[in-house]
ZAPAVEX-750412 format. One record per residue: z, y, x of N, C-alpha, C in turn. Coordinates in steps of 0.1 Angstrom, whole numbers, plus 5000, padded with zeros to 4 digits. Layout:
! residues N
ZYXZYXZYX
...
END
This chain:
! residues 398
534377291531534777201520536377201519
536877231507538377231506538877091505
539877061513540576931512541576931501
541476831492542376821481543776801486
544776851478546176831482546476691483
545976601473546376461474545876401487
544676441492544176381504545076431516
545476551516546376601526547676531526
548176501514549476431513549376291518
548276221515548076091519547976081535
547276181540547176181555548576211561
549276301555550676331560551576211560
551476131549552276011548551975911559
550675901562550275801573550775851586
550675981589551176031602552676021603
553376051592554776041593555375901594
554575801588554975661589554775611603
553775661610553375601623554075671635
554675791632555275861644556475941638
556976021647558076111643557576241637
556276251634555776371628556476411615
556976531614557676571602556776561590
557276511579556476511566556576651560
555476701555555476841549556076831535
557376841534558076831520557576951512
557277071518556877181510555477151503
554677081509553377041503553576951491
554476861492554776771481555376841470
556376931473556977011462555977101455
555077161463554077251458553177171448
552777051452551976971442552776941430
553976911431554776881419554877001410
555077121416555177241408553777281402
552777221406551477241400551277161387
551777031388551376941377552576851372
553776861378554876781374554876651381
556076591382556176461388555376351381
555276371368554576271360553076271363
552576371370551176381373550776331386
551776281394551476221407550776081405
549776061413549075931412549875811417
549775701410550575581414550375541429
549075561434548875521448549675611457
549775741454550575831462552075791461
552475761449553875721448554275591456
553275501456553475381464553575411479
552675501483552775551497554075621501
554575701491555775771494556975671494
556875561487557975461487557975401501
556875371506556775311520557275411530
556875541528557375641538558875651538
559475641526560975651525561575541533
561075421532561575311540561475331555
560375391559560075411573560875521579
561275621571561975731575563375751569
564075631568565375631562566475711570
566075751582567075821590566975971587
566076011578565976151574566676171560
567876221560568576231547567976321536
567376431540566776521530565576451525
564676401533563476331529563776221520
564876141523565276021515565676071502
566576171501567076221488565876281480
564976351486563876401479562976291473
562676191481561776091476562476001466
563775981467564575911456564375981443
564376111443564176191430562676181426
561776201435560376191432559976061426
560575951431560175811427560975761416
561875841409562775791399562075711388
561075781382560375711371559575591376
558875611387558075501393558875381395
560175391399561075281402561975251391
561775311379562575291367564075321370
564375431377565775471379565975611374
565075661366565175801361566375821352
567075931356568275971348568576121350
569676161344570076301345570176351360
570776271368571076311382569776321389
568876231388567576231395566676341390
566776371376565976471370566376611376
567676631378568176761383568176761398
567676661405567576651419568976681426
570076621419571376651425571576581438
570876471441570976411454570376501465
569376581462568876681471569876791473
570376841462571376951463572776911468
572976781469574376731473574976811485
574276831495574976901507575477041504
575077101493575477231489576477231478
576677121471577477121459578977121462
579877171453581277171455581777021458
582677011467583276881471582476811482
581376871486580576811497580976851511
581876961511582177021524581077101530
580177141521578977211525579277361528
578177431531578377571537578577681527
578477651514578477751504579677741494
580277851491581177851479580377831466
580977771456580277741444579677861438
580377971437579878091431578578141439
578578131452577378171459576178081456
576477951455575377861451574777901438
575577921428575077961415574278091416
574778191424573978311425572678291432
572578191442571378161448570378091438
570878001430570077941420569478041410
570278141407569778241397568778341405
569078361417568078441425566778371426
566778241427565578161428564778171414
565478161403564878181390564278321389
564978421393564478551393563178571400
563178521413561978521421560778451415
561078331410559978251403559378321392
560278381383559778451371558978581375
559478651385558878771389557478741395
557378631403556078601409555078561398
555578481388554678441377554178561369
555078661367554778781359553778871367
553878881380553078961388551778901392
551678771392550478701397550078591386
549178631377548678531367547978411373
547578431385546878321392547778221399
549078251399549978161406549878021400
549677921408549377781403550577701399
551777751401552977681399553277681384
553477561378553777541364553077641355
551777621353550977721346551077711331
551577611325551477591311552677671304
552277731293553277791284554077911290
553477991298554178101304554678201294
555778261296556278351286555478481285
555578551273554878671272555678781280
555078891282555678991291557079041287
557279051274558579091269559678991272
559378861269560278751273560478751288
559478761295559578751310560478861315
560378991310561179101314562679071311
562879021298564279001294564878881303
564078781305564578671313564978711328
564078791333564278841347565578921348
565679011338566879091338568179011337
568178911328569378821327569678741340
568578681345568778601358569178691369
568678811370569078901380570578941379
570978961367572379001366573378881369
572878761366573678651370573678631385
572678671391572578661406573278771413
573178891408573679011416574779091409
574879071395575779151388575179291385
573879311389573279441387571779421383
571079531381569679521378568779551390
569379541402568679581414568179451421
566879421421566379301428566579311443
566779431448566979441463568279381467
569179351457570479301460570579151459
569479091456569478941454569878871467
570778771466571178701478570078611483
570078581496569178491502569878381509
569278271511569878151517570378191531
571578151535572178201548571478131560
570778021558570177961570568977871565
568177821574566977741571567377611563
568477551566568877431560569077451545
569777551542570077591527568777621521
567877701528566677741522565777621519
565777521528564877401526565477321514
566777301514567377221503567077281489
567177421488566977481476565477471472
564577481482563177471479562777331474
563477231478563177091474563877041462
564577131455565477081445565077121430
563777161429563277181415562077081414
562176971407561176871406560876841392
560176931385559976911370559076791368
559176741356558276621352556976671346
556976801342555776851335555176971343
554177031337553577151343553977271334
554977261326555477371317556377461325
555977591324556677701331558177701329
558577681317559977701314560877581318
560277471323561077361328561777401341
561177501348561877551360563177611357
563177701347564377761342565377661337
564977571329565777461323566577391334
565877341345566477271356567477351363
567177471366568077561374569377591366
569177611353570377641345571277521345
570777401343571577281343572177251356
571477281367572077271380573277361382
573077481377574177581378575377531370
575177481358576277421351576977301358
576177221364576777111371577577161383
577177261389577977331400579277381395
579177441383580477501377581377381373
580877271368581777161364582377091377
581577081387582077031400583177121405
583077251404584077341409585277321400
585177311387586277291378587077161382
586277061385586976931389587776951402
587177031411587977051424589277131421
589177231412590377311409591377221401
590877141392591877061384592476951393
591776901402592376801412593576881419
593277001424594277081431595477111421
595177131409596277151399597177031398
596576911397597476791397598276781410
597676811421598476801433599576901433
599377021428600477111427601577061417
601176991407602076941397602976841404
602376751413603176651420604176721430
603876841434604776911443605777001435
605776991422606577071413606277221415
605077251418604677381420603877431407
604677471397604077501385603277631386
603677721394602877851396601477821402
601477731412600277691418599377611409
599977531401599277451391598577551381
599277651376598677741367597477821373
597677851386596577931393595377841394
595477711397594277631398593677611384
594477591374593877581360593177701356
593777821359593077951356591777961364
591677911377590477911384589377821378
589777711372588877621365588377701353
589177771346588777851334587777961338
588078021349587178131354585878071358
585777951363584477891366583677871354
584277821343583577801331583177931324
584078031324583778161319582678231326
582778211340581778281348580378221346
580278101341578878041338578378071324
579178151316578878171302577478231300
577078321309575778391308574578291309
574778171314573678081316573078041303
573878031292573277991279572478111274
572878231276572078351272570778351279
570778311292569478311299568578201294
569178081291568377971286567878001272
568578081265568078121251566778201252
566378251263565078321264563878221263
564178091263563177991262562877961247
561677991242561477961228561477811226
561877771213561877631210560577551213
559477621210558177551212557977521227
558477611236558377581250559177461254
560377451249561277341252560577211247
559977211235559377091230558177061238
557577151245556477121254556677021265
557977021270558276921280559376821277
559976851265561176771262560876621261
559776581255559376441254559276371267
558976441278558776381291560176371298
561176431293562576411299563376301292
562776221283563476121276563976021286
565275991286565975901295566875981304
566776111304567676201311568376291301
569676281301570476361291571676411297
572176531292573376581298574576501295
574476401285575576311283575876221295
574876221305575076141317575776221328
576276341325576876431335578276361340
578276331352579576271358580576391360
580076501363580976611366581776661354
581076661343581776701330582776601326
582376471327583376361324584576371333
584376401345585476411355586476521351
585876631347586776741342587576691330
586876631321587576581308588676491312
588476391321589576301325590676361332
590376471340591476541346592376611336
591776661326592476731316593376641307
592776541302593476451293592676321290
593376211286592676091283591976101270
590676081269589976091257590375971247
590075991235590375881225589575761229
589975641223589175521226587775531221
587675591209586275611204585475691213
585975801219585275881228584875801240
585775721245585575641257584475531254
584375491242583375391238582075461233
581975591234580775661229579575651239
578375691234577275691243577475771255
578175881253578375981264579075911276
580175831273580875761284580175641288
579575571279578775441283577675481292
577175601292576075641300576475661315
577775671317578275681331579375581333
578975451335579975341335581075351345
580775411357581775421367582875521362
582575621355583575711350584275651338
583575581330584175511318585275411323
584875341334585875241340587175311344
587075431350588275511353588975551340
588275591330588875621317589675511311
589075391312589775271306590975231313
591175281326592375251333593475351330
593175451321594175551317594775621329
593975691336594475761348595375881344
596175921354596976041351596176161349
596576251341595876381338596876491336
596376611335597276721333598076711320
597376651310598076631297599276531298
598976421305600076321306601176371315
600776441325601876501334602676601325
602076681318602776791310603676721300
603176621293603976551283605276501289
605176441301606276381308607276491314
606676601319607476691327607976811318
607376841307607676961299609176971296
609776861291611176871287612176911298
611776881311612576911322612277051328
611177111324610777241330611677361324
611977451333612577581328611677641318
612177711308611277771298610177861304
610577941313609478031319608377951325
608677851333607677771339606877691328
607577641318606877571308605877661300
606277781298605377881291604177921300
604477931313603377961322602277851322
602677721322601777611322601077611308
601877621297601277621284600177731283
600377851288599477951287598177921295
598277861306597077821314596277711307
596977611301596277511294595577571282
596277661275595677721263594377801267
594477871278593277951282592077861285
592277751292591177661295590677591282
591577561273591177501260590277601252
590677731252589877821244588577841251
588477851264587277871271586277751268
586877631268586077511266585577511252
586377551242585877551228584777651226
584977771233583877871232582577821238
582677751249581477701256580777601246
581577511240580977411231580277481219
580977581213580377651202578977711205
578977771217577777841222576677731224
577077621230576177511233575577461220
576477441210575977391197574977481191
575277611191574377711185573077711192
573077701205571777701212570977571209
571677461209570977331206570477331192
571177391183570677401169569377481168
569377591176568177671176566977601183
567277521193566177451200565677331193
566577241188566177111183566477091169
567277171163567677151149568377021147
567976941138568576811135567876691142
566976721151566176611157567176531166
566676411169567476321178567576381192
568776361198568976401212568276311222
568276341234567676261245568576151250
569776151246570676051251571275951241
570375911231570675821221571775881212
571676011210572576081200571776141189
572376191179571676251168571476401169
571376441181570976581184571976681179
571476781171572376891166573576841158
573276741149574376691141575476631150
575076561161576076501170576876611176
576276721180577076831187577976891177
577576911164578376971154579676881152
579476751152580676661150581576671162
581076711174581876711186582676841188
582476931179583177061181584677051180
585176941173586576931172587276871184
586576821193587176761205587976871213
589176831218589976911226590276851239
590276931250590576871263592076821263
592976901257594376871258594976831244
594176741238594576711224595876631224
596176561235597476491235598676581235
598476711239599576801240599776871227
601076881222601276961210601876871199
602076941188602776871176601976751171
600576761172599776661166600076531174
600276541187600376421195601276441207
602576441205603476471216603676361226
603176241224603376141234602276031234
602375941243601275841245601175741234
602375701228602275601217601675661205
601975791202601375851191599875871194
599475901206598075911210597375781206
597875671210597175541207597075521192
598075551184598075521170597075611163
596875731168595975821161594575801164
594275731175592875701179592075641167
592775551159592075481149591575571138
592275691136591975771125591175901129
591075921142590476051146588976031148
588076121143586676111146586376121160
585276071165584976071179584876221184
585776251194585776391199584776391211
583476381208582576381219582076511224
580976511230580376631236578976601239
578176701239576776691244576876631259
577876671266578076621279579076491279
END
């Protein structure tokens, strides 16, 4: 007689609560990949909550269960949906073992492996609903493979450098539904969060260089932030292999999680320049109150530094900094235009998941500039404040 996975999980919870017996996280993740988090029984979720309290000394298990229990405990949001707490030891700024670029390549290698397995084995029980047709699968695998390796050779796919990284990656896709394409959706958003975190690290370094009057170093770090955003450009092309009907298959179950809750993106924005008051009062900033509090304190940014320092800089240094700022601005605008086009294809004019008006909201946000304070339109802080009243909200999907 075959023992049901639910029974095996319940027994594992009992053993792990009573002793130091390791809890089989792989079994829990496997069950979630069969039916989605929303399919877990309330009785199991209650048992997992008690297990988390009993094994609070296990950081990976605690982070995993925090994400699994998010809806059950009414804490569901963008961060828990993407299992960023599980991924935290590998993310930029954590002091973890991986450069950001390597982490993105590993995420894409995982997508490639998942899609190849599903294409080769129709009986694979993981996320069985709405699998892509063979043409879409081949195109998706090719795109993911190139993002992972830069080639079409699956033998060159990177592998986790150790068991810790392997385990973290294996526990970091926790879809809410049983729809196949939700796996791709989660991994692409995780890769973008990684890119935004890397951008934030580079822009912090740029400000430190500015404080040292190192304009050459400042430009190098701004260019590195631009490279991080440009390097992630192919992620949208990969995501575009998901047909709109597939996205709609699980989108309703993600209500309450929206990219406007991205802390990493808002941090990048604040490091570049102070958003308008309308932007700071928007749903995007209100969804991350701790970042909004920083914004309301009007922190120093690259824009405010440049406005103050530019008149004293030698012309060559000023032009170097201007060129770096312009490159990042162009990259950001290109990213937003691509995002808008993809969102329009996916959801049209439907409402967004973060109390926005979906595609129309994104279209209105295209005018937003990271360095809008810099230039003839707004050469100083006083002008910045006076123009806020007349400028439409320069928001973003993020």
